[in-house]
Backbone as CSV, one residue per row, in Angstrom:
resi,resn,N_x,N_y,N_z,CA_x,CA_y,CA_z,C_x,C_y,C_z
1,MET,0.848,-1.202,0.000,0.000,0.000,0.000,0.881,1.249,0.000
2,ASN,0.759,2.084,-1.010,1.529,3.323,-1.092,1.107,4.266,0.030
3,GLU,2.100,4.928,0.646,1.810,5.809,1.769,1.268,7.141,1.262
4,LEU,-0.030,7.316,1.415,-0.666,8.561,1.010,-0.600,9.588,2.140
5,LEU,-0.639,9.072,3.367,-0.669,9.924,4.557,0.080,9.197,5.668
6,LYS,1.027,9.861,6.293,1.805,9.230,7.351,0.963,9.074,8.611
7,VAL,0.930,7.837,9.118,0.157,7.537,10.328,1.103,6.932,11.362
8,ASN,1.016,7.431,12.582,1.811,6.879,13.679,1.163,5.566,14.125
9,ALA,1.763,4.445,13.696,1.174,3.135,13.977,1.240,2.784,15.460
10,GLU,2.195,3.411,16.187,2.370,3.086,17.611,1.141,3.470,18.422
11,ASN,0.651,4.696,18.208,-0.543,5.137,18.945,-1.708,5.472,18.016
12,GLN,-1.548,5.148,16.725,-2.601,5.325,15.719,-3.146,6.758,15.709
13,THR,-2.231,7.679,15.427,-2.610,9.091,15.299,-2.076,9.648,13.990
14,VAL,-2.647,10.781,13.594,-2.256,11.456,12.353,-1.929,12.905,12.686
15,SER,-0.832,13.409,12.153,-0.495,14.817,12.329,-1.511,15.667,11.562
16,ALA,-2.088,16.661,12.234,-3.057,17.540,11.575,-2.391,18.307,10.428
17,ARG,-1.123,18.679,10.586,-0.418,19.388,9.517,-0.203,18.473,8.312
18,ASP,0.127,17.188,8.572,0.270,16.240,7.461,-1.061,16.041,6.749
19,LEU,-2.140,15.983,7.540,-3.468,15.816,6.949,-3.846,17.043,6.125
20,HIS,-3.522,18.214,6.632,-3.770,19.474,5.931,-3.075,19.473,4.566
21,ASP,-1.830,18.976,4.563,-1.072,18.912,3.304,-1.633,17.838,2.368
22,ALA,-1.976,16.669,2.931,-2.488,15.568,2.110,-3.813,15.929,1.441
23,LEU,-4.626,16.721,2.136,-5.916,17.145,1.581,-5.750,18.322,0.609
24,GLU,-4.514,18.809,0.509,-4.204,19.942,-0.363,-5.069,21.154,-0.028
25,ALA,-5.256,21.352,1.290,-6.062,22.493,1.744,-5.292,23.791,1.526
26,THR,-5.967,24.804,1.039,-5.336,26.103,0.766,-5.538,27.088,1.916
27,GLU,-6.441,26.773,2.805,-6.737,27.646,3.946,-5.574,27.613,4.935
28,ARG,-5.328,28.729,5.600,-4.284,28.803,6.629,-4.500,27.684,7.645
29,PHE,-3.402,26.992,8.052,-3.531,25.788,8.891,-4.306,26.049,10.176
30,SER,-3.956,27.112,10.898,-4.608,27.364,12.189,-6.107,27.586,12.018
31,THR,-6.484,28.329,10.976,-7.906,28.586,10.701,-8.604,27.304,10.270
32,TRP,-7.938,26.543,9.426,-8.481,25.265,8.938,-8.748,24.312,10.093
33,PHE,-7.776,24.176,10.992,-7.946,23.224,12.090,-9.024,23.689,13.065
34,GLU,-9.070,24.995,13.309,-10.090,25.525,14.219,-11.490,25.212,13.692
35,ARG,-11.646,25.299,12.389,-12.954,25.045,11.781,-13.301,23.557,11.796
36,PHE,-12.358,22.695,11.470,-12.635,21.268,11.350,-12.578,20.515,12.688
37,SER,-12.056,21.162,13.724,-11.970,20.479,15.026,-13.174,20.752,15.915
38,VAL,-14.127,21.522,15.418,-15.344,21.802,16.192,-16.063,20.492,16.493
39,GLY,-16.400,20.300,17.752,-17.099,19.079,18.160,-16.166,18.013,18.702
40,PHE,-14.865,18.176,18.490,-13.884,17.222,19.017,-13.313,17.748,20.328
41,VAL,-12.841,16.827,21.159,-12.372,17.197,22.504,-10.862,17.007,22.600
42,GLU,-10.184,18.094,22.982,-8.735,17.997,23.166,-8.439,17.090,24.361
43,GLY,-7.461,16.225,24.213,-7.140,15.270,25.267,-7.803,13.928,25.060
44,GLU,-8.860,13.923,24.221,-9.545,12.677,23.889,-9.398,12.364,22.402
45,ASP,-9.777,13.325,21.577,-9.711,13.119,20.127,-8.389,13.608,19.523
46,TYR,-7.768,14.570,20.162,-6.493,15.074,19.646,-5.669,15.676,20.782
47,THR,-4.379,15.772,20.524,-3.436,16.343,21.491,-2.612,17.409,20.799
48,THR,-2.507,18.567,21.401,-1.719,19.657,20.836,-0.249,19.468,21.196
49,VAL,0.614,19.582,20.187,2.053,19.398,20.404,2.812,20.512,19.689
50,ASN,4.024,20.754,20.150,4.912,21.713,19.487,6.023,20.949,18.787
51,LYS,6.285,21.297,17.543,7.307,20.607,16.765,8.337,21.604,16.253
52,LEU,9.610,21.189,16.341,10.698,22.036,15.852,10.935,21.719,14.375
53,THR,10.946,22.741,13.550,11.157,22.538,12.116,12.141,23.572,11.586
54,GLN,12.698,23.291,10.435,13.651,24.218,9.810,13.012,24.853,8.573
55,VAL,13.156,26.173,8.440,12.574,26.889,7.306,13.621,27.802,6.682
56,GLN,13.439,28.080,5.399,14.322,29.009,4.704,13.975,30.435,5.123
57,ASN,14.983,31.215,5.428,14.738,32.596,5.833,15.908,33.465,5.392
58,ASN,15.649,34.363,4.406,16.678,35.268,3.879,17.919,34.502,3.405
59,GLY,17.669,33.413,2.723,18.777,32.645,2.155,19.435,31.691,3.123
60,GLY,18.989,31.677,4.373,19.571,30.773,5.368,18.520,29.848,5.963
61,ILE,18.952,28.971,6.862,18.064,28.025,7.538,17.810,28.517,8.954
62,GLN,16.543,28.582,9.310,16.169,29.028,10.652,15.230,28.007,11.273
63,GLU,15.418,27.771,12.559,14.549,26.829,13.274,13.342,27.563,13.834
64,ARG,12.190,26.951,13.661,10.947,27.530,14.188,10.157,26.453,14.915
65,VAL,9.395,26.886,15.896,8.507,25.972,16.623,7.103,26.140,16.067
66,LEU,6.538,25.048,15.552,5.189,25.072,14.989,4.234,24.289,15.866
67,THR,3.029,24.809,15.991,1.989,24.091,16.734,1.333,23.077,15.812
68,ASP,1.214,21.854,16.301,0.563,20.786,15.542,-0.416,20.075,16.467
69,HIS,-1.173,19.159,15.906,-2.151,18.403,16.687,-2.108,16.950,16.237
70,GLU,-1.908,16.042,17.186,-1.939,14.611,16.885,-3.395,14.154,17.009
71,CYS,-3.992,13.819,15.882,-5.420,13.471,15.847,-5.599,11.950,15.808
72,SER,-6.667,11.477,16.426,-6.992,10.066,16.312,-7.362,9.758,14.862
73,VAL,-7.220,8.494,14.476,-7.554,8.107,13.105,-9.026,8.378,12.826
74,ASP,-9.883,8.138,13.808,-11.320,8.403,13.624,-11.576,9.883,13.342
75,MET,-10.874,10.754,14.065,-11.031,12.197,13.834,-10.524,12.556,12.434
76,ALA,-9.397,11.972,12.041,-8.840,12.246,10.711,-9.808,11.810,9.618
77,LYS,-10.434,10.646,9.786,-11.409,10.174,8.790,-12.597,11.123,8.711
78,HIS,-13.007,11.628,9.856,-14.147,12.553,9.891,-13.808,13.855,9.170
79,ILE,-12.589,14.369,9.385,-12.159,15.598,8.701,-12.101,15.378,7.192
80,CYS,-11.609,14.205,6.806,-11.568,13.873,5.370,-12.969,13.919,4.766
81,LEU,-13.927,13.367,5.507,-15.310,13.338,5.032,-15.878,14.749,4.940
82,MET,-15.580,15.576,5.938,-16.106,16.946,5.957,-15.490,17.825,4.875
83,SER,-14.300,17.458,4.412,-13.653,18.287,3.394,-14.397,18.257,2.061
84,ARG,-15.140,17.153,1.792,-15.979,17.017,0.590,-15.188,17.264,-0.694
85,THR,-14.013,16.687,-0.762,-13.194,16.788,-1.969,-12.758,15.389,-2.377
86,GLU,-12.253,15.273,-3.605,-11.766,13.980,-4.064,-10.574,13.523,-3.219
87,LYS,-9.722,14.485,-2.848,-8.591,14.152,-1.989,-9.074,13.657,-0.631
88,GLY,-10.155,14.256,-0.149,-10.731,13.840,1.117,-11.212,12.401,1.062
89,LYS,-11.907,12.051,-0.055,-12.383,10.671,-0.238,-11.207,9.701,-0.312
90,GLU,-10.165,10.117,-1.027,-8.999,9.262,-1.216,-8.282,9.010,0.117
91,CYS,-8.105,10.083,0.890,-7.414,9.947,2.183,-8.241,9.137,3.170
92,ARG,-9.555,9.349,3.152,-10.434,8.605,4.064,-10.385,7.111,3.745
93,GLN,-10.435,6.768,2.458,-10.386,5.362,2.068,-9.030,4.745,2.430
94,TYR,-7.993,5.549,2.293,-6.650,5.081,2.661,-6.605,4.721,4.147
95,LEU,-7.181,5.577,4.986,-7.190,5.318,6.432,-8.041,4.100,6.766
96,ILE,-9.158,3.920,6.064,-10.012,2.745,6.281,-9.255,1.466,5.906
97,ASP,-8.585,1.485,4.766,-7.829,0.316,4.323,-6.672,0.009,5.282
98,LEU,-6.066,1.079,5.790,-4.956,0.905,6.716,-5.437,0.251,8.014
99,GLU,-6.604,0.679,8.492,-7.168,0.072,9.702,-7.459,-1.411,9.494
100,LYS,-7.968,-1.751,8.328,-8.240,-3.158,8.019,-6.946,-3.966,8.055
101,ALA,-5.890,-3.372,7.501,-4.594,-4.051,7.494,-4.055,-4.237,8.907
102,TRP,-4.270,-3.225,9.749,-3.817,-3.312,11.143,-4.510,-4.446,11.894
103,ASN,-5.771,-4.693,11.527,-6.592,-5.637,12.289,-6.598,-7.049,11.729
104,THR,-5.694,-7.338,10.804,-5.569,-8.722,10.352,-4.980,-9.546,11.494
105,PRO,-5.273,-10.848,11.545,-4.734,-11.690,12.631,-3.215,-11.593,12.742
106,GLU,-2.535,-11.482,11.597,-1.073,-11.411,11.618,-0.577,-10.135,12.296
107,GLN,-1.235,-9.007,11.984,-0.818,-7.739,12.574,-1.158,-7.667,14.063
108,VAL,-2.312,-8.209,14.416,-2.698,-8.248,15.836,-1.677,-9.063,16.620
109,MET,-1.277,-10.225,16.065,-0.284,-11.067,16.726,1.061,-10.362,16.808
110,ALA,1.438,-9.664,15.733,2.724,-8.949,15.719,2.758,-7.882,16.813
111,ARG,1.640,-7.146,16.977,1.588,-6.120,18.025,1.628,-6.754,19.406
112,ALA,0.952,-7.889,19.557,0.947,-8.586,20.846,2.353,-9.061,21.208
113,LEU,3.078,-9.587,20.224,4.445,-10.045,20.464,5.369,-8.885,20.811
114,LYS,5.166,-7.757,20.117,5.979,-6.573,20.402,5.728,-6.073,21.823
115,LEU,4.455,-6.059,22.221,4.098,-5.631,23.570,4.693,-6.580,24.603
116,ALA,4.655,-7.891,24.297,5.229,-8.882,25.212,6.733,-8.661,25.365
117,ASP,7.417,-8.370,24.242,8.858,-8.115,24.286,9.164,-6.888,25.142
118,GLN,8.339,-5.837,24.993,8.541,-4.617,25.779,8.322,-4.890,27.262
119,THR,7.300,-5.710,27.575,7.004,-6.052,28.970,8.156,-6.840,29.582
120,ILE,8.682,-7.803,28.819,9.795,-8.615,29.301,11.027,-7.742,29.543
121,ALA,11.290,-6.830,28.618,12.439,-5.932,28.763,12.294,-5.063,30.009
122,SER,11.073,-4.594,30.246,10.809,-3.767,31.426,10.994,-4.569,32.706
123,LEU,10.516,-5.823,32.699,10.662,-6.681,33.876,12.136,-6.986,34.145
124,ASN,12.894,-7.243,33.069,14.320,-7.526,33.235,15.051,-6.331,33.832
125,LYS,14.657,-5.132,33.392,15.268,-3.923,33.932,14.950,-3.771,35.409
126,THR,13.681,-4.063,35.782,13.271,-3.987,37.192,14.037,-4.994,38.030
127,ILE,14.208,-6.208,37.476,14.929,-7.257,38.195,16.372,-6.828,38.454
128,GLU,17.007,-6.230,37.442,18.387,-5.781,37.593,18.488,-4.698,38.660
129,THR,17.471,-3.795,38.676,17.463,-2.719,39.669,17.292,-3.264,41.076
130,MET,16.412,-4.270,41.208,16.097,-4.822,42.519,17.108,-5.862,42.993
131,LYS,17.978,-6.333,42.095,18.880,-7.444,42.423,19.719,-7.189,43.676
132,PRO,20.363,-6.009,43.812,21.151,-5.794,45.040,20.303,-5.865,46.301
133,LYS,19.063,-5.327,46.242,18.187,-5.360,47.417,17.776,-6.792,47.740
134,VAL,17.480,-7.573,46.685,17.073,-8.969,46.884,18.211,-9.765,47.494
135,GLU,19.421,-9.568,46.961,20.575,-10.287,47.474,20.830,-9.927,48.932
136,PHE,20.667,-8.638,49.256,20.868,-8.213,50.640,19.818,-8.827,51.555
137,PHE,18.555,-8.852,51.097,17.479,-9.431,51.907,17.720,-10.917,52.126
138,GLU,18.173,-11.618,51.058,18.449,-13.045,51.194,19.591,-13.285,52.168
139,ALA,20.578,-12.397,52.141,21.695,-12.537,53.069,21.230,-12.360,54.506
140,VAL,20.323,-11.392,54.704,19.772,-11.174,56.041,18.941,-12.368,56.476
141,THR,18.119,-12.897,55.552,17.249,-14.026,55.864,18.063,-15.249,56.260
142,ASP,19.183,-15.475,55.557,20.003,-16.652,55.824,20.903,-16.482,57.041
143,SER,21.052,-15.239,57.470,21.968,-14.982,58.577,21.367,-15.402,59.909
144,LYS,22.221,-15.953,60.761,21.788,-16.323,62.117,22.054,-15.181,63.083
145,ASP,22.779,-14.187,62.626,23.129,-13.062,63.482,22.089,-11.958,63.359
146,ALA,22.061,-11.094,64.353,21.150,-9.960,64.327,21.801,-8.807,63.564
147,ILE,20.968,-7.958,62.957,21.479,-6.809,62.217,20.945,-5.522,62.835
148,SER,21.571,-4.417,62.470,21.171,-3.133,63.037,19.849,-2.659,62.444
149,MET,19.215,-1.704,63.112,17.953,-1.159,62.630,18.171,-0.387,61.322
150,ALA,19.348,0.185,61.132,19.653,0.881,59.881,19.637,-0.097,58.710
151,ASP,20.182,-1.309,58.931,20.166,-2.324,57.877,18.755,-2.845,57.629
152,VAL,17.948,-2.918,58.689,16.551,-3.342,58.524,15.813,-2.338,57.644
153,ALA,16.006,-1.047,57.911,15.367,-0.001,57.095,15.829,-0.091,55.647
154,LYS,17.102,-0.425,55.455,17.652,-0.530,54.101,17.033,-1.698,53.349
155,VAL,16.943,-2.855,53.984,16.453,-4.041,53.285,14.954,-3.979,53.030
156,LEU,14.217,-3.330,53.903,12.763,-3.242,53.708,12.391,-2.132,52.737
157,ASP,13.272,-1.122,52.603,13.083,-0.079,51.584,11.656,0.477,51.601
158,PHE,11.237,0.945,52.770,9.855,1.393,52.926,9.699,2.901,52.799
159,GLY,10.774,3.580,52.453,10.685,5.022,52.259,11.146,5.834,53.447
160,GLY,11.648,5.182,54.459,12.146,5.881,55.639,13.435,5.252,56.122
161,GLY,14.147,5.937,56.982,15.408,5.430,57.506,15.257,4.823,58.884
162,ARG,16.392,4.682,59.545,16.419,4.046,60.862,15.551,4.781,61.875
163,ASN,15.663,6.104,61.948,14.918,6.865,62.952,13.408,6.765,62.732
164,THR,12.992,6.771,61.458,11.565,6.611,61.151,11.076,5.245,61.609
165,LEU,11.904,4.226,61.391,11.537,2.872,61.798,11.444,2.773,63.315
166,PHE,12.385,3.389,64.022,12.318,3.424,65.486,11.009,4.070,65.946
167,LYS,10.647,5.176,65.320,9.430,5.900,65.700,8.185,5.042,65.507
168,ILE,8.115,4.342,64.370,6.957,3.483,64.091,6.860,2.371,65.130
169,LEU,7.991,1.753,65.442,7.992,0.634,66.394,7.667,1.105,67.812
170,ARG,8.031,2.360,68.134,7.624,2.912,69.439,6.118,3.139,69.465
171,GLN,5.590,3.670,68.370,4.142,3.903,68.297,3.359,2.596,68.387
172,GLU,3.937,1.522,67.872,3.274,0.223,67.893,3.508,-0.519,69.205
173,LYS,4.171,0.139,70.165,4.438,-0.441,71.481,5.290,-1.700,71.385
174,ILE,6.198,-1.704,70.425,7.155,-2.799,70.291,8.469,-2.393,70.948
175,LEU,8.818,-1.109,70.788,9.997,-0.559,71.442,9.584,0.425,72.523
176,GLN,10.424,0.555,73.536,10.192,1.528,74.594,10.767,2.884,74.178
177,LYS,10.646,3.862,75.038,11.084,5.224,74.697,12.563,5.294,74.369
178,ASP,13.368,4.417,75.007,14.808,4.412,74.747,15.185,3.468,73.607
179,ASN,14.162,3.044,72.827,14.337,2.135,71.684,14.744,0.722,72.094
180,ARG,14.580,0.403,73.361,14.808,-0.958,73.829,13.515,-1.757,73.630
181,PRO,13.581,-2.960,73.083,12.354,-3.742,72.865,11.713,-4.143,74.188
182,TYR,10.404,-4.228,74.184,9.727,-4.812,75.335,10.121,-6.279,75.433
183,GLN,10.154,-6.791,76.658,10.657,-8.136,76.901,9.909,-9.190,76.081
184,GLU,8.634,-8.956,75.844,7.817,-9.904,75.072,8.440,-10.181,73.703
185,TYR,8.941,-9.132,73.064,9.466,-9.276,71.708,10.891,-9.825,71.705
186,ILE,11.596,-9.645,72.820,12.905,-10.292,72.963,12.705,-11.792,73.145
187,ASP,11.712,-12.147,73.973,11.417,-13.563,74.235,10.953,-14.287,72.973
188,ARG,10.321,-13.558,72.074,9.824,-14.178,70.824,10.936,-14.340,69.782
189,GLY,12.131,-13.901,70.138,13.275,-14.097,69.246,13.380,-13.069,68.145
190,PHE,12.765,-11.886,68.352,12.792,-10.852,67.336,14.006,-9.926,67.477
191,PHE,14.388,-9.661,68.724,15.420,-8.663,68.979,16.499,-9.175,69.938
192,ARG,17.631,-8.482,69.882,18.693,-8.672,70.859,19.198,-7.297,71.241
193,VAL,19.425,-7.077,72.510,19.897,-5.782,72.994,21.350,-5.907,73.412
194,VAL,22.173,-5.005,72.891,23.590,-4.979,73.240,23.856,-3.695,74.019
195,GLU,24.475,-3.846,75.165,24.827,-2.686,75.977,26.334,-2.499,75.932
196,GLN,26.743,-1.309,75.574,28.168,-0.993,75.473,28.504,0.145,76.430
197,LYS,29.479,-0.100,77.298,29.913,0.937,78.233,30.933,1.845,77.569
198,TYR,30.892,3.114,77.935,31.879,4.045,77.416,32.202,5.079,78.490
199,ASP,33.350,5.686,78.363,33.836,6.646,79.349,33.281,8.026,79.041
200,LYS,32.491,8.563,79.931,31.907,9.886,79.735,32.853,10.991,80.189
201,GLY,33.904,10.594,80.868,34.839,11.584,81.400,34.543,11.882,82.856
202,TYR,35.509,12.456,83.515,35.372,12.811,84.931,34.995,11.588,85.773
203,GLY,35.481,10.441,85.346,35.267,9.231,86.122,33.888,8.623,85.973
204,GLU,33.085,9.166,85.048,31.735,8.631,84.850,31.703,7.661,83.663
205,THR,30.839,6.660,83.815,30.680,5.656,82.766,29.264,5.723,82.200
206,GLY,29.172,5.777,80.875,27.860,5.769,80.230,27.599,4.435,79.551
207,ILE,26.350,4.219,79.182,25.978,2.965,78.522,25.234,3.282,77.229
208,ASN,25.723,2.732,76.134,25.023,2.812,74.850,24.179,1.560,74.676
209,ILE,22.921,1.772,74.333,22.030,0.635,74.117,21.787,0.502,72.619
210,LYS,22.073,-0.663,72.078,21.889,-0.908,70.652,20.912,-2.059,70.461
211,THR,19.830,-1.767,69.735,18.824,-2.792,69.458,19.128,-3.443,68.117
212,LEU,19.338,-4.748,68.137,19.607,-5.511,66.922,18.406,-6.401,66.611
213,VAL,18.254,-6.730,65.351,17.059,-7.445,64.893,17.456,-8.775,64.250
214,PHE,16.835,-9.860,64.723,17.041,-11.160,64.103,16.161,-11.287,62.859
215,GLN,16.425,-12.332,62.061,15.664,-12.561,60.828,14.165,-12.637,61.099
216,LYS,13.765,-13.315,62.187,12.342,-13.401,62.547,11.774,-12.009,62.802
217,GLY,12.585,-11.150,63.406,12.133,-9.792,63.678,11.983,-8.968,62.415
218,VAL,12.910,-9.157,61.463,12.817,-8.443,60.193,11.509,-8.796,59.491
219,GLU,11.181,-10.087,59.465,9.949,-10.522,58.811,8.717,-9.991,59.542
220,TYR,8.774,-9.942,60.879,7.664,-9.410,61.663,7.457,-7.923,61.365
221,ILE,8.563,-7.180,61.288,8.484,-5.740,60.999,7.947,-5.520,59.585
222,ARG,8.406,-6.350,58.646,7.925,-6.210,57.262,6.412,-6.372,57.195
223,LYS,5.878,-7.403,57.846,4.434,-7.639,57.838,3.685,-6.486,58.503
224,LEU,4.284,-5.933,59.554,3.668,-4.795,60.246,3.591,-3.585,59.324
225,LEU,4.682,-3.301,58.600,4.711,-2.150,57.688,3.715,-2.317,56.546
226,VAL,3.573,-3.552,56.054,2.590,-3.820,55.000,1.179,-3.604,55.533
227,LYS,0.925,-4.099,56.737,-0.396,-3.961,57.349,-0.759,-2.506,57.584
228,ARG,0.226,-1.712,57.968,-0.005,-0.280,58.230,0.139,0.559,56.972
229,GLU,0.355,-0.124,55.832,0.445,0.514,54.504,1.618,1.476,54.391
230,PHE,2.717,1.165,55.083,3.951,1.921,54.890,4.670,1.404,53.654
231,ILE,4.438,0.134,53.276,4.996,-0.441,52.061,3.917,-1.270,51.385
């Protein structure tokens, strides 16, 4: 089929400027489109776009931005019909024949395969992006040792850091005000508390309390965050 009018097969649209040229319309483009677009809805039947083009100007080449409209094929066929010219009939029939060609079983299958390829490519990209997080989570799951709350926030990737996670767990009455777990959750094998002494100076000794999380605790926190719609 000879190309009478260029059609974007990806989203099945026609440039209004290309249609204007194909119909051999002599009316100024902006006036022509304003008249023929009556009754159509922008955002549904057509989309206004700006296109960069090169034009001759005083013997040189100058770039200009032109306003165009990407019209649905149905809108383009309607404009062809309204033009009431032989070119209009020819262009309308061309679009009808093109639609028939698009809807053959072979073309439908070809589009389905292309869409499947795009979906697979997108999934592969997502997998590659998530791979470090998955590997880290698996390492945590397989580990018998407890990890810090900062690492828990990292592996769960819920949109907040360690301090946010501490705050949520305090609100849920899992941690106390000093971020030490309630004994119930230590007994359930979720947490381990490490106390580290340090010299405060002037003969005074301070204690740092560090709450560590076992694999069972990480999974418990994950389910809690899902339930509370944090992830």
